[in-house]
N, CA, C and O atoms as CSV, one atom per row, in Angstrom:
chain,resi,resn,atom,element,x,y,z
A,1,UNK,N,N,108.788,126.509,81.080
A,1,UNK,CA,C,109.935,126.600,81.851
A,1,UNK,C,C,110.400,124.815,82.193
A,1,UNK,O,O,109.785,123.945,82.809
A,2,UNK,N,N,111.224,124.798,81.759
A,2,UNK,CA,C,112.237,123.114,82.019
A,2,UNK,C,C,112.193,123.093,83.412
A,2,UNK,O,O,112.541,124.084,84.054
A,3,UNK,N,N,111.816,122.104,83.933
A,3,UNK,CA,C,111.943,121.296,85.142
A,3,UNK,C,C,112.088,119.861,85.146
A,3,UNK,O,O,111.975,119.183,84.125
A,4,UNK,N,N,112.381,119.314,86.490
A,4,UNK,CA,C,112.358,117.992,86.896
A,4,UNK,C,C,111.398,117.507,87.693
A,4,UNK,O,O,111.270,117.971,88.826
A,5,UNK,N,N,110.328,116.197,87.087
A,5,UNK,CA,C,109.234,116.161,88.048
A,5,UNK,C,C,109.863,114.905,88.890
A,5,UNK,O,O,110.537,113.948,88.508
A,6,UNK,N,N,109.385,115.276,90.176
A,6,UNK,CA,C,109.413,114.192,91.143
A,6,UNK,C,C,108.644,113.679,91.934
A,6,UNK,O,O,108.648,114.007,93.120
A,7,UNK,N,N,107.738,112.670,91.386
A,7,UNK,CA,C,106.567,111.891,91.580
A,7,UNK,C,C,106.664,110.927,92.774
A,7,UNK,O,O,107.445,110.039,92.430
A,8,UNK,N,N,106.355,110.771,93.647
A,8,UNK,CA,C,106.213,110.104,94.954
A,8,UNK,C,C,104.912,108.945,94.929
A,8,UNK,O,O,103.796,109.338,94.592
A,9,UNK,N,N,105.059,107.993,95.178
A,9,UNK,CA,C,104.027,107.001,95.413
A,9,UNK,C,C,103.192,107.261,96.279
A,9,UNK,O,O,101.997,107.156,96.002
A,10,UNK,N,N,103.657,107.709,97.683
A,10,UNK,CA,C,103.230,107.975,98.771
A,10,UNK,C,C,103.775,109.220,99.576
A,10,UNK,O,O,104.877,109.692,99.296
A,11,UNK,N,N,102.918,109.791,100.668
A,11,UNK,CA,C,103.424,111.045,101.226
A,11,UNK,C,C,104.469,110.730,102.044
A,11,UNK,O,O,105.250,111.603,102.424
A,12,UNK,N,N,104.618,109.153,102.480
A,12,UNK,CA,C,105.840,108.513,103.245
A,12,UNK,C,C,107.113,108.766,102.619
A,12,UNK,O,O,108.137,108.900,103.290
A,13,UNK,N,N,107.091,108.845,101.201
A,13,UNK,CA,C,108.311,109.058,100.472
A,13,UNK,C,C,109.101,110.023,100.729
A,13,UNK,O,O,110.313,110.071,100.521
A,14,UNK,N,N,108.251,111.005,101.302
A,14,UNK,CA,C,108.650,112.728,101.227
A,14,UNK,C,C,110.120,112.860,101.962
A,14,UNK,O,O,111.110,113.335,101.404
A,15,UNK,N,N,110.088,112.365,103.289
A,15,UNK,CA,C,111.444,112.440,104.108
A,15,UNK,C,C,112.604,112.218,103.151
A,15,UNK,O,O,113.491,113.047,102.947
A,16,UNK,N,N,112.505,110.923,102.537
A,16,UNK,CA,C,113.604,110.635,101.662
A,16,UNK,C,C,113.868,111.575,100.558
A,16,UNK,O,O,114.939,112.179,100.498
A,17,UNK,N,N,112.665,111.769,99.426
A,17,UNK,CA,C,112.708,112.640,98.440
A,17,UNK,C,C,112.969,113.843,98.516
A,17,UNK,O,O,113.269,114.398,97.459
A,18,UNK,N,N,112.946,114.674,99.804
A,18,UNK,CA,C,113.157,115.620,100.355
A,18,UNK,C,C,114.548,116.007,100.161
A,18,UNK,O,O,114.785,117.169,99.830
A,19,UNK,N,N,115.708,114.989,100.367
A,19,UNK,CA,C,116.967,115.165,99.813
A,19,UNK,C,C,117.156,115.285,98.466
A,19,UNK,O,O,118.112,115.999,98.162
A,20,UNK,N,N,116.426,114.718,97.407
A,20,UNK,CA,C,116.386,115.027,96.073
A,20,UNK,C,C,116.008,116.349,95.656
A,20,UNK,O,O,116.501,116.919,94.683
A,21,UNK,N,N,115.034,116.874,96.486
A,21,UNK,CA,C,114.345,118.258,96.117
A,21,UNK,C,C,115.480,119.224,96.457
A,21,UNK,O,O,115.874,120.056,95.639
A,22,UNK,N,N,116.065,119.079,97.847
A,22,UNK,CA,C,116.726,119.785,98.358
A,22,UNK,C,C,118.585,119.839,97.382
A,22,UNK,O,O,119.189,120.880,97.122
A,23,UNK,N,N,118.972,118.684,97.114
A,23,UNK,CA,C,119.817,118.790,95.969
A,23,UNK,C,C,119.712,119.572,94.408
A,23,UNK,O,O,120.603,120.182,93.816
A,24,UNK,N,N,118.460,119.347,94.035
A,24,UNK,CA,C,118.174,120.203,93.023
A,24,UNK,C,C,118.140,121.606,93.308
A,24,UNK,O,O,118.839,122.364,92.635
A,25,UNK,N,N,117.483,121.998,94.134
A,25,UNK,CA,C,117.276,123.072,94.422
A,25,UNK,C,C,118.796,123.961,94.577
A,25,UNK,O,O,118.865,125.096,94.106
A,26,UNK,N,N,119.988,123.326,95.278
A,26,UNK,CA,C,121.075,123.849,95.694
A,26,UNK,C,C,121.807,124.165,94.356
A,26,UNK,O,O,122.899,124.731,94.309
A,27,UNK,N,N,121.075,123.728,93.238
A,27,UNK,CA,C,121.954,123.853,91.752
A,27,UNK,C,C,121.295,124.591,91.071
A,27,UNK,O,O,121.595,125.032,89.961
A,28,UNK,N,N,120.239,124.806,91.752
A,28,UNK,CA,C,119.144,125.951,90.915
A,28,UNK,C,C,118.257,125.231,89.957
A,28,UNK,O,O,117.695,125.698,88.966
A,29,UNK,N,N,118.234,124.341,90.296
A,29,UNK,CA,C,117.339,123.405,88.921
A,29,UNK,C,C,115.731,123.593,89.615
A,29,UNK,O,O,115.517,123.503,90.824
A,30,UNK,N,N,114.839,123.827,88.737
A,30,UNK,CA,C,113.290,123.934,89.036
A,30,UNK,C,C,113.380,122.092,89.367
A,30,UNK,O,O,114.140,121.157,89.112
A,31,UNK,N,N,112.176,122.318,90.033
A,31,UNK,CA,C,111.411,120.915,90.476
A,31,UNK,C,C,109.876,121.215,90.682
A,31,UNK,O,O,109.375,122.260,91.098
A,32,UNK,N,N,109.205,119.971,90.266
A,32,UNK,CA,C,107.784,120.075,90.731
A,32,UNK,C,C,107.755,118.665,91.488
A,32,UNK,O,O,108.215,117.624,91.017
A,33,UNK,N,N,107.266,118.771,92.481
A,33,UNK,CA,C,107.036,117.652,93.759
A,33,UNK,C,C,105.740,117.204,93.958
A,33,UNK,O,O,104.928,117.913,94.553
A,34,UNK,N,N,105.399,115.903,93.448
A,34,UNK,CA,C,103.735,115.462,93.617
A,34,UNK,C,C,103.920,113.967,94.134
A,34,UNK,O,O,104.829,113.148,94.002
A,35,UNK,N,N,102.428,113.942,94.910
A,35,UNK,CA,C,102.378,112.192,94.914
A,35,UNK,C,C,101.114,111.902,94.395
A,35,UNK,O,O,100.030,112.454,94.584
A,36,UNK,N,N,101.513,110.706,93.538
A,36,UNK,CA,C,100.615,110.256,92.638
A,36,UNK,C,C,100.851,108.641,92.688
A,36,UNK,O,O,101.944,108.102,92.509
A,37,UNK,N,N,99.660,107.990,92.957
A,37,UNK,CA,C,99.960,106.431,93.065
A,37,UNK,C,C,99.833,105.810,92.226
A,37,UNK,O,O,98.634,105.834,91.948
A,38,UNK,N,N,100.601,104.907,91.253
A,38,UNK,CA,C,100.277,103.689,90.183
A,38,UNK,C,C,99.136,103.203,90.525
A,38,UNK,O,O,98.145,103.328,89.806
A,39,UNK,N,N,99.124,102.602,91.636
A,39,UNK,CA,C,97.772,101.750,92.303
A,39,UNK,C,C,96.512,102.120,92.479
A,39,UNK,O,O,95.445,101.614,92.132
A,40,UNK,N,N,96.918,103.515,93.337
A,40,UNK,CA,C,95.528,103.773,94.277
A,40,UNK,C,C,94.638,104.970,93.151
A,40,UNK,O,O,93.419,105.132,93.095
A,41,UNK,N,N,95.868,105.790,92.217
A,41,UNK,CA,C,95.518,106.558,91.493
A,41,UNK,C,C,95.710,106.772,89.894
A,41,UNK,O,O,95.748,107.898,89.399
A,42,UNK,N,N,95.812,105.748,89.248
A,42,UNK,CA,C,96.549,105.501,87.793
A,42,UNK,C,C,96.136,106.252,86.921
A,42,UNK,O,O,96.857,106.447,85.943
A,43,UNK,N,N,94.683,106.981,87.031
A,43,UNK,CA,C,94.413,108.162,86.034
A,43,UNK,C,C,95.007,109.420,86.033
A,43,UNK,O,O,95.477,110.211,85.216
A,44,UNK,N,N,94.724,109.281,87.879
A,44,UNK,CA,C,95.728,110.953,88.078
A,44,UNK,C,C,96.835,110.854,87.924
A,44,UNK,O,O,97.449,111.914,88.046
A,45,UNK,N,N,97.680,109.581,87.585
A,45,UNK,CA,C,99.169,109.725,87.339
A,45,UNK,C,C,99.192,109.775,86.033
A,45,UNK,O,O,100.216,110.351,85.667
A,46,UNK,N,N,98.399,109.366,84.981
A,46,UNK,CA,C,98.523,109.029,83.753
A,46,UNK,C,C,98.498,110.597,83.225
A,46,UNK,O,O,99.225,111.128,82.385
A,47,UNK,N,N,97.282,111.226,84.098
A,47,UNK,CA,C,97.020,112.573,83.410
A,47,UNK,C,C,98.027,113.668,83.558
A,47,UNK,O,O,98.240,114.562,82.739
A,48,UNK,N,N,98.704,113.458,84.874
A,48,UNK,CA,C,99.649,114.046,85.662
A,48,UNK,C,C,101.244,114.022,84.481
A,48,UNK,O,O,102.172,114.821,84.610
A,49,UNK,N,N,101.197,113.129,83.620
A,49,UNK,CA,C,102.316,113.296,82.979
A,49,UNK,C,C,102.135,114.063,81.528
A,49,UNK,O,O,102.920,114.859,81.013
A,50,UNK,N,N,101.040,113.654,81.091
A,50,UNK,CA,C,100.933,114.664,80.028
A,50,UNK,C,C,100.934,116.246,80.382
A,50,UNK,O,O,101.582,117.063,79.727
A,51,UNK,N,N,100.335,116.492,81.214
A,51,UNK,CA,C,100.262,117.810,81.772
A,51,UNK,C,C,102.008,118.410,82.098
A,51,UNK,O,O,102.555,119.425,81.665
A,52,UNK,N,N,102.388,117.652,82.744
A,52,UNK,CA,C,103.826,117.932,83.096
A,52,UNK,C,C,104.727,118.019,82.164
A,52,UNK,O,O,105.594,118.892,82.134
A,53,UNK,N,N,104.547,116.885,81.122
A,53,UNK,CA,C,105.093,117.291,79.803
A,53,UNK,C,C,104.851,118.782,79.033
A,53,UNK,O,O,105.842,119.492,78.864
A,54,UNK,N,N,103.863,119.129,78.687
A,54,UNK,CA,C,103.297,119.944,78.292
A,54,UNK,C,C,103.763,121.450,79.046
A,54,UNK,O,O,103.925,122.505,78.433
A,55,UNK,N,N,103.909,121.276,80.352
A,55,UNK,CA,C,104.360,122.559,81.101
A,55,UNK,C,C,105.922,122.576,80.788
A,55,UNK,O,O,106.544,123.627,80.631
A,56,UNK,N,N,106.474,121.352,80.715
A,56,UNK,CA,C,108.436,121.363,80.395
A,56,UNK,C,C,109.058,120.546,81.361
A,56,UNK,O,O,110.188,120.678,81.831
A,57,UNK,N,N,108.046,119.523,81.659
A,57,UNK,CA,C,109.122,118.567,82.235
A,57,UNK,C,C,109.991,117.884,81.602
A,57,UNK,O,O,109.540,117.365,80.581
A,58,UNK,N,N,111.516,117.604,81.908
A,58,UNK,CA,C,112.424,117.238,80.859
A,58,UNK,C,C,112.851,115.896,81.560
A,58,UNK,O,O,113.616,115.159,80.938
A,59,UNK,N,N,112.510,115.607,82.529
A,59,UNK,CA,C,113.244,114.199,83.519
A,59,UNK,C,C,111.870,114.034,84.390
A,59,UNK,O,O,111.145,114.965,84.743
A,60,UNK,N,N,111.691,112.784,84.632
A,60,UNK,CA,C,110.994,112.307,85.728
A,60,UNK,C,C,111.489,111.369,86.729
A,60,UNK,O,O,111.880,110.262,86.358
A,61,UNK,N,N,111.511,111.677,87.888
A,61,UNK,CA,C,111.909,111.054,89.210
A,61,UNK,C,C,110.865,110.177,89.617
A,61,UNK,O,O,109.830,110.838,89.700
A,62,UNK,N,N,110.642,108.765,89.960
A,62,UNK,CA,C,109.843,107.994,90.580
A,62,UNK,C,C,110.183,107.431,91.594
A,62,UNK,O,O,111.206,106.756,91.713
A,63,UNK,N,N,109.427,107.629,92.377
A,63,UNK,CA,C,109.691,107.064,94.297
A,63,UNK,C,C,108.892,105.978,94.592
A,63,UNK,O,O,107.735,106.345,94.797
A,64,UNK,N,N,109.045,104.826,94.692
A,64,UNK,CA,C,108.082,103.993,95.271
A,64,UNK,C,C,108.651,102.872,96.048
A,64,UNK,O,O,109.853,102.612,96.096
A,65,UNK,N,N,107.890,102.348,96.537
A,65,UNK,CA,C,108.261,100.842,97.490
A,65,UNK,C,C,107.657,99.939,97.180
A,65,UNK,O,O,106.871,100.032,96.237
A,66,UNK,N,N,107.801,98.928,97.774
A,66,UNK,CA,C,107.274,97.389,97.474
A,66,UNK,C,C,107.119,97.236,96.150
A,66,UNK,O,O,108.139,97.320,95.465
A,67,UNK,N,N,105.895,96.993,95.521
A,67,UNK,CA,C,105.895,96.267,94.185
A,67,UNK,C,C,106.444,97.771,93.130
A,67,UNK,O,O,106.818,97.499,91.990
A,68,UNK,N,N,106.457,98.885,93.456
A,68,UNK,CA,C,107.151,99.843,92.942
A,68,UNK,C,C,107.031,100.194,91.407
A,68,UNK,O,O,108.024,100.495,90.746
A,69,UNK,N,N,105.733,100.138,90.869
A,69,UNK,CA,C,105.216,100.246,89.755
A,69,UNK,C,C,105.292,101.484,89.035
A,69,UNK,O,O,105.421,101.548,87.812
A,70,UNK,N,N,105.209,102.487,89.825
A,70,UNK,CA,C,105.142,103.681,89.465
A,70,UNK,C,C,106.224,104.258,88.171
A,70,UNK,O,O,105.929,105.013,87.244
A,71,UNK,N,N,107.681,103.555,88.507
A,71,UNK,CA,C,108.319,104.440,87.478
A,71,UNK,C,C,107.991,103.280,85.729
A,71,UNK,O,O,108.347,103.638,84.606
A,72,UNK,N,N,107.484,102.361,85.955
A,72,UNK,CA,C,107.162,101.688,84.790
A,72,UNK,C,C,105.833,102.665,84.118
A,72,UNK,O,O,105.858,103.089,82.963
A,73,UNK,N,N,105.079,102.831,84.762
A,73,UNK,CA,C,103.867,103.451,84.425
A,73,UNK,C,C,104.378,104.520,83.951
A,73,UNK,O,O,104.142,104.719,82.759
A,74,UNK,N,N,105.130,105.430,84.600
A,74,UNK,CA,C,105.628,106.715,83.871
A,74,UNK,C,C,106.316,106.511,82.486
A,74,UNK,O,O,106.003,107.100,81.451
A,75,UNK,N,N,107.367,105.521,82.642
A,75,UNK,CA,C,107.769,105.039,81.257
A,75,UNK,C,C,106.839,104.559,80.516
A,75,UNK,O,O,107.057,104.853,79.341
A,76,UNK,N,N,105.791,103.886,80.671
A,76,UNK,CA,C,104.692,103.629,79.543
A,76,UNK,C,C,104.137,104.790,79.035
A,76,UNK,O,O,103.400,104.558,78.077
A,77,UNK,N,N,104.230,105.969,79.342
A,77,UNK,CA,C,103.284,106.975,79.212
A,77,UNK,C,C,104.198,108.301,78.490
A,77,UNK,O,O,103.645,109.296,78.022
A,78,UNK,N,N,105.560,108.107,78.506
A,78,UNK,CA,C,106.187,109.367,77.964
A,78,UNK,C,C,107.596,108.800,77.794
A,78,UNK,O,O,108.158,107.975,78.514
A,79,UNK,N,N,108.162,109.556,76.433
A,79,UNK,CA,C,109.690,109.079,76.199
A,79,UNK,C,C,110.876,110.012,76.867
A,79,UNK,O,O,112.060,110.057,76.534
A,80,UNK,N,N,110.109,110.840,78.052
A,80,UNK,CA,C,111.308,111.550,78.913
A,80,UNK,C,C,112.007,110.622,79.298
A,80,UNK,O,O,111.503,109.529,79.040
A,81,UNK,N,N,113.086,110.575,79.877
A,81,UNK,CA,C,113.937,109.803,80.978
A,81,UNK,C,C,113.237,109.429,82.127
A,81,UNK,O,O,112.462,110.302,82.517
A,82,UNK,N,N,113.265,108.439,82.769
A,82,UNK,CA,C,112.691,108.072,83.953
A,82,UNK,C,C,113.515,107.689,84.692
A,82,UNK,O,O,114.213,106.797,84.210
A,83,UNK,N,N,113.867,108.121,86.168
A,83,UNK,CA,C,114.912,107.555,86.883
A,83,UNK,C,C,113.856,107.114,88.256
A,83,UNK,O,O,112.953,107.823,88.701
A,84,UNK,N,N,114.204,105.949,88.683
A,84,UNK,CA,C,113.566,105.083,89.935
A,84,UNK,C,C,114.275,105.115,90.863
A,84,UNK,O,O,115.428,104.685,90.864
A,85,UNK,N,N,113.572,105.745,92.012
A,85,UNK,CA,C,114.149,105.489,93.350
A,85,UNK,C,C,113.739,104.615,94.406
A,85,UNK,O,O,113.067,105.101,95.315
A,86,UNK,N,N,114.077,103.247,94.430
A,86,UNK,CA,C,112.971,102.213,95.209
A,86,UNK,C,C,113.394,102.821,96.601
A,86,UNK,O,O,114.432,103.327,97.028
A,87,UNK,N,N,112.330,102.595,97.051
A,87,UNK,CA,C,112.050,103.187,98.626
A,87,UNK,C,C,112.244,101.730,99.456
A,87,UNK,O,O,111.965,100.590,99.085
A,88,UNK,N,N,112.867,102.237,100.802
A,88,UNK,CA,C,113.067,100.754,101.726
A,88,UNK,C,C,111.791,100.889,102.264
A,88,UNK,O,O,111.040,101.832,102.017
A,89,UNK,N,N,111.489,99.749,103.156
A,89,UNK,CA,C,110.175,99.222,103.716
A,89,UNK,C,C,109.663,98.085,103.372
A,89,UNK,O,O,110.172,97.433,102.461
A,90,UNK,N,N,108.631,97.683,104.006
A,90,UNK,CA,C,107.851,96.408,103.514
A,90,UNK,C,C,108.429,95.382,104.295
A,90,UNK,O,O,109.204,95.568,105.232
A,91,UNK,N,N,107.897,93.949,103.746
A,91,UNK,CA,C,108.558,92.785,104.329
A,91,UNK,C,C,110.075,92.515,103.871
A,91,UNK,O,O,110.790,91.753,104.522
A,92,UNK,N,N,110.549,93.205,102.672
A,92,UNK,CA,C,111.639,92.770,102.063
A,92,UNK,C,C,112.630,93.833,102.773
A,92,UNK,O,O,113.803,93.512,102.964
A,93,UNK,N,N,112.109,95.199,103.191
A,93,UNK,CA,C,113.146,95.903,103.389
A,93,UNK,C,C,113.517,96.712,102.156
A,93,UNK,O,O,114.622,97.253,102.206
A,94,UNK,N,N,112.743,96.903,100.988
A,94,UNK,CA,C,113.061,97.731,99.955
A,94,UNK,C,C,113.558,96.732,98.401
A,94,UNK,O,O,113.398,97.107,97.239
A,95,UNK,N,N,114.184,95.399,98.870
A,95,UNK,CA,C,114.586,94.748,97.900
A,95,UNK,C,C,113.313,94.395,96.863
A,95,UNK,O,O,113.470,94.381,95.642
A,96,UNK,N,N,112.536,94.223,97.260
A,96,UNK,CA,C,111.099,94.092,96.830
A,96,UNK,C,C,110.858,95.255,95.487
A,96,UNK,O,O,110.325,95.010,94.405
A,97,UNK,N,N,111.445,96.587,95.969
A,97,UNK,CA,C,111.146,97.788,94.969
A,97,UNK,C,C,112.461,98.123,94.467
A,97,UNK,O,O,112.562,99.065,93.681
A,98,UNK,N,N,113.528,97.436,94.844
A,98,UNK,CA,C,114.755,97.722,93.893
A,98,UNK,C,C,114.908,96.938,92.688
A,98,UNK,O,O,115.439,97.303,91.639
A,99,UNK,N,N,114.118,95.248,93.090
A,99,UNK,CA,C,113.869,94.509,91.931
A,99,UNK,C,C,113.180,94.841,90.983
A,99,UNK,O,O,113.576,94.704,89.825
A,100,UNK,N,N,111.837,95.418,91.342
A,100,UNK,CA,C,110.744,95.812,90.561
A,100,UNK,C,C,111.044,96.933,89.613
A,100,UNK,O,O,110.404,97.123,88.578
A,101,UNK,N,N,112.220,97.788,90.088
A,101,UNK,CA,C,112.357,99.482,89.250
A,101,UNK,C,C,113.593,98.793,88.527
A,101,UNK,O,O,113.486,99.047,87.328
A,102,UNK,N,N,114.514,98.167,88.727
A,102,UNK,CA,C,115.721,97.659,88.001
A,102,UNK,C,C,115.457,96.655,86.820
A,102,UNK,O,O,116.191,96.461,85.851
A,103,UNK,N,N,114.073,95.967,87.147
A,103,UNK,CA,C,113.585,94.908,85.887
A,103,UNK,C,C,112.930,95.149,84.958
A,103,UNK,O,O,112.320,94.200,84.467
A,104,UNK,N,N,112.784,96.487,84.339
A,104,UNK,CA,C,111.663,96.751,83.302
A,104,UNK,C,C,111.835,96.213,82.460
A,104,UNK,O,O,113.011,96.154,82.102
A,105,UNK,N,N,110.756,95.467,81.594
A,105,UNK,CA,C,110.960,94.925,80.101
A,105,UNK,C,C,111.481,95.915,79.128
A,105,UNK,O,O,111.530,97.138,79.267
A,106,UNK,N,N,111.851,95.214,78.148
A,106,UNK,CA,C,112.421,95.606,76.996
A,106,UNK,C,C,111.384,97.064,76.348
A,106,UNK,O,O,110.213,96.744,76.143
A,107,UNK,N,N,111.653,98.212,76.108
A,107,UNK,CA,C,110.910,99.390,75.569
A,107,UNK,C,C,110.590,100.169,76.661
A,107,UNK,O,O,109.995,101.244,76.579
A,108,UNK,N,N,111.002,99.609,77.765
A,108,UNK,CA,C,110.484,100.611,79.403
A,108,UNK,C,C,111.920,100.928,80.100
A,108,UNK,O,O,112.109,100.338,81.164
A,109,UNK,N,N,112.979,101.806,79.624
A,109,UNK,CA,C,113.927,102.419,80.545
A,109,UNK,C,C,113.446,102.998,81.513
A,109,UNK,O,O,112.544,103.836,81.533
A,110,UNK,N,N,114.207,102.442,82.580
A,110,UNK,CA,C,114.128,103.236,83.404
A,110,UNK,C,C,115.683,103.256,84.429
A,110,UNK,O,O,116.252,102.276,84.910
A,111,UNK,N,N,115.958,104.275,84.502
A,111,UNK,CA,C,117.485,104.300,85.303
A,111,UNK,C,C,117.328,103.922,86.839
A,111,UNK,O,O,116.323,104.459,87.305
A,112,UNK,N,N,117.913,103.281,87.609
A,112,UNK,CA,C,117.772,103.045,88.823
A,112,UNK,C,C,118.534,103.468,89.415
A,112,UNK,O,O,119.579,103.603,88.779
A,113,UNK,N,N,118.594,103.901,90.757
A,113,UNK,CA,C,119.372,104.353,91.795
A,113,UNK,C,C,119.211,103.627,93.115
A,113,UNK,O,O,118.100,103.254,93.494
A,114,UNK,N,N,120.189,103.448,93.736
A,114,UNK,CA,C,120.173,103.138,94.909
A,114,UNK,C,C,118.851,103.600,96.174
A,114,UNK,O,O,118.200,104.643,96.132
A,115,UNK,N,N,118.744,102.703,97.039
A,115,UNK,CA,C,117.719,103.104,98.066
A,115,UNK,C,C,118.130,103.994,98.873
A,115,UNK,O,O,119.289,104.257,99.196
A,116,UNK,N,N,116.595,104.737,99.394
A,116,UNK,CA,C,116.921,105.734,100.283
A,116,UNK,C,C,117.677,107.077,99.942
A,116,UNK,O,O,117.883,107.359,98.762
A,117,UNK,N,N,118.087,107.898,100.951
A,117,UNK,CA,C,118.567,108.894,100.521
A,117,UNK,C,C,119.789,109.178,99.889
A,117,UNK,O,O,120.059,110.301,99.462
A,118,UNK,N,N,120.760,107.926,99.790
A,118,UNK,CA,C,121.672,108.397,98.441
A,118,UNK,C,C,120.778,108.050,96.965
A,118,UNK,O,O,121.079,108.573,95.891
A,119,UNK,N,N,119.906,107.306,97.095
A,119,UNK,CA,C,119.601,107.261,95.716
A,119,UNK,C,C,118.565,108.452,95.062
A,119,UNK,O,O,118.358,108.738,93.883
A,120,UNK,N,N,117.949,109.079,96.434
A,120,UNK,CA,C,117.104,110.293,95.814
A,120,UNK,C,C,118.114,111.134,95.692
A,120,UNK,O,O,117.752,111.976,94.870
A,121,UNK,N,N,119.361,111.409,96.121
A,121,UNK,CA,C,120.469,112.490,95.789
A,121,UNK,C,C,121.056,111.849,94.385
A,121,UNK,O,O,120.894,112.510,93.360
A,122,UNK,N,N,121.528,110.964,94.335
A,122,UNK,CA,C,121.944,110.494,93.195
A,122,UNK,C,C,121.048,110.772,91.894
A,122,UNK,O,O,121.501,111.136,90.809
A,123,UNK,N,N,119.551,110.513,92.221
A,123,UNK,CA,C,118.773,110.677,91.368
A,123,UNK,C,C,118.391,112.197,90.671
A,123,UNK,O,O,117.859,112.415,89.582
A,124,UNK,N,N,118.885,113.212,91.762
A,124,UNK,CA,C,118.826,114.889,91.183
A,124,UNK,C,C,120.058,114.768,90.504
A,124,UNK,O,O,120.045,115.395,89.445
A,125,UNK,N,N,121.123,114.179,90.742
A,125,UNK,CA,C,122.354,114.531,89.782
A,125,UNK,C,C,122.313,113.817,88.706
A,125,UNK,O,O,122.818,114.345,87.715
A,126,UNK,N,N,121.723,112.437,88.544
A,126,UNK,CA,C,121.344,112.026,87.273
A,126,UNK,C,C,120.595,113.059,86.295
A,126,UNK,O,O,120.996,113.554,85.242
A,127,UNK,N,N,119.269,113.244,87.042
A,127,UNK,CA,C,118.382,114.297,85.897
A,127,UNK,C,C,118.935,115.495,85.883
A,127,UNK,O,O,118.249,116.190,85.133
A,128,UNK,N,N,119.879,116.149,86.349
A,128,UNK,CA,C,120.754,116.942,86.089
A,128,UNK,C,C,121.677,116.867,85.000
A,128,UNK,O,O,121.991,117.856,84.338
A,129,UNK,N,N,122.194,115.517,84.766
A,129,UNK,CA,C,122.816,115.101,83.742
A,129,UNK,C,C,122.000,115.071,82.448
A,129,UNK,O,O,122.213,115.553,81.335
A,130,UNK,N,N,121.170,114.472,82.867
A,130,UNK,CA,C,120.260,114.008,81.719
A,130,UNK,C,C,119.548,115.387,81.114
A,130,UNK,O,O,119.480,115.487,79.889
A,131,UNK,N,N,119.085,116.311,81.844
A,131,UNK,CA,C,118.367,117.523,81.635
A,131,UNK,C,C,119.273,118.381,80.744
A,131,UNK,O,O,118.809,119.026,79.805
A,132,UNK,N,N,120.767,118.373,81.104
A,132,UNK,CA,C,121.764,119.286,80.211
A,132,UNK,C,C,122.008,118.372,78.742
A,132,UNK,O,O,122.401,118.844,77.675
A,133,UNK,N,N,121.669,116.984,79.011
A,133,UNK,CA,C,121.928,116.238,77.504
A,133,UNK,C,C,120.592,116.753,76.724
A,133,UNK,O,O,120.855,117.179,75.599
A,134,UNK,N,N,119.435,116.796,77.025
A,134,UNK,CA,C,118.370,117.359,76.774
A,134,UNK,C,C,118.252,118.574,76.006
A,134,UNK,O,O,117.864,118.767,74.853
A,135,UNK,N,N,118.702,119.400,76.965
A,135,UNK,CA,C,119.186,121.056,76.436
A,135,UNK,C,C,120.027,121.231,75.207
A,135,UNK,O,O,119.687,122.010,74.317
A,136,UNK,N,N,121.285,120.406,75.140
A,136,UNK,CA,C,121.920,120.436,74.346
A,136,UNK,C,C,121.198,119.672,72.929
A,136,UNK,O,O,121.672,120.190,71.918
A,137,UNK,N,N,120.481,118.902,72.701
A,137,UNK,CA,C,119.921,118.206,72.016
A,137,UNK,C,C,118.386,118.579,71.727
A,137,UNK,O,O,117.693,117.597,71.993
A,138,UNK,N,N,117.685,119.568,71.312
A,138,UNK,CA,C,116.248,119.903,71.208
A,138,UNK,C,C,115.459,118.957,70.459
A,138,UNK,O,O,114.251,119.140,70.311
């Protein structure tokens, strides 16, 4: 089964990422939503990526705040497309997450969308576009 994987760094990200899941549902796109922190559970995150790929994950959406390493960790473990959703909060109200997500080093491509709900919805649309491209080019 092909699906989009939504990975959140914290359960506090759920209220925003629910709009991502709702958007995918509205279009009949299968998804899986989990919480796995790049900092608090790095081995779990690494193991999840391999299992998700084996089950059919086509695109990964990573939602994280502050240092926002989650998208980079995903990008380091898969060649599937990664979409980073920087989350608001912390001392810089999300600017640190935005900069961490958008400035990945060469070889770690991460598409970055806006902060918050708009970014979560746009991540769903981008995942659908990427999923269509992947399906056309197996």
